N, C-alpha and C positions, 0 to 999 in steps of 0.2 A: 573550612572554605568560607570565604566572606560572602555575605548576601549582597546582592545588587540592589542599590537603592531604587526607589520608585522613579526618581528623576531620570535615570538612564536605562530603565527597563524597557527593552524593545520587543517584548513579547506581544503577540497579537491574539486576542481572544476571539473565538468563533462568534461571539455575540456582537462583535464589531464588524462582521461581514456584511456586504451588500446583499441585495435580494439574490443575485446570481451566486454569490459566495455561500449563502445559506442553502440554496438549492444544491449546489455542489457538495456542501458538507453533509446534507441529508442523504444524497446518493452514496457518498463515500461511507457514511455510517451504516446504511442499509447493507452495502456490500460487505463491510467488515463484520456485521452481525451474522450475515449469511455464511461467511468464511468461518466464524467461530462455531456456528451450528454444525458445519461440515466437520470441523475438528472434533467436536463432541461425538458426532456419529462415528467418526473414525476410531475414537477411543473405545466406544461401545462395541464396534465391530471387532476390534483387536482383542478385547477381553473375551468376547464370545468365541473368537477363533482360538485363542490360547487355551481357554477352558475346554473347548470342544476337542482340541488336539490332545490335551493331557488326560482328560477323563474319558473321552469317548472315541478317540482316534478319528475325529471328524471335524477338521478345521473348516473355516469358511473358504470355499474354493476361490483362489485368486486374490486372497486377502492382501498380499504384498502389492499386487498390481493395482488394486482398488486404492490402497493407501497412498501409493506413489502418485497416481493420477489426481485423486481428490486433494491431497496435501499441496500439490502444485497450484491448483485453483485457489485453495483456502489461503495459502501464503501470499499470493498475489493480491488478495482481497484487502489486506490490512495497510499497505504502504501509503495510499492516498489519505486515508483517515488519520494515520499517524502524522503525516506531514502537515495536514491542516490544523491539527491539534498542537503542533510544535513539539511533537514527541520524537523528533529526530535526535540522534546523538550529536551534541554540540560541545565543543571545548571552549568554555567561556573564560578560561584562565587569562587569555590574552585580551579579551574584550571587557573584562570586569570593570575597568576604569575608563573605557571608551565612552564617547557620547552616544546618546540614543540615535542620533543621525548616522554615525559611523556603523553602529550595530545593525541598523536597518539596511544600510547599503551592503554590508557583508551578508546579511540574511537574504537580501534580494539576489545577490550573486549566487548564493547557495541554492535558493529556490529556482532560479533560472537554470542552473545545472541539473536540478532534479527534474524540471520540465523537459529539458533536452534528453536526459537519460530515459525518462518515461516514454518519450516519443520514439527514440531509437529502439528501445526494448519492445514497444508495441509493434513497430514495423517488422522487427526481426521475428517476433513470436508469430505474427500473422503470416509472414512469408514461410516460416518453418512449418506451420500448421498446414498451409496450402501445399507445400512440398511433400509433407508426409501423407496428406490425403491423395495426392496424385500418385504416389508410390504404392498406396494401398496397404501401408503397414498396420498391423494389428498386434494387440498384446498376446503374449505367448499362451497363457492358460485360458483366459476368457474369450479371446478373439475380438476384443473391443477395438474399434478404430482409434489409433493413437492420436490422430489429429484433433479429435474432440477434446481430449484432455488439454492439449496445448492451446486450442482456440478459447477454451474457458478462462485462460489466464489473461486474455486480451482486454476485457473490460476493466480489470484491475489496473492494468498498465495505462490504459487510456485515461482513467481517472487520476492516476499518479501524474501523468503529463499535465492534465488540466489543473490539478492542485498545485503543481510546481509553478506553472505560469501564472495562476491566480495569485499565489503568495508572492511571486516575483513582483507583480504589479502593485500589490498591497504594500509590500516593504519599500518599494521604490517611491511610491506616493508618500509613505510615512517618513522617508528620509528627507523629503523636501519640506513637508509640513508635519513634524512629529507631535501632533496634538492628540489628546485622548479622544476617542469616539469617532475618528475619521473612518469612514467606510470606503471600500473600493468597489 
């Protein structure tokens, strides 16, 4: 695969973010770190449960329920940080020879769609959590309220929407004036 020359490289470093962008980046990073810590705890819980089940016939009660609920939160925690870092999956085969201006415009379009997606998913996750709360649904083994697991995903989706709209504005601004060091 051919490397993109620096002249048409349209990537945006978090170091070029405005004060708002740096604050958003810090919040997204903290949430991603929290999500990673939750995954590490889930791995430890799974190991304890598996060993307990095999050696002592004593698994962690509700281990699958805990895994499902916590993994939903942890997964939603990474999306915004990934988007701000430019870690989204991109197919640059078609844009390898495009100008920086064109790449920024396409990235602005993609980021705008990420922002819209984050907004819609936030809305639906919140509505779903409130609906589950009203219905009083609980997990089968532990009896935990299911709405809590769903509402814990909302902050990650809110940050995803904010990250998408922030990067939309940044790429749009860069498509007009594609100079190094411009902050949004």
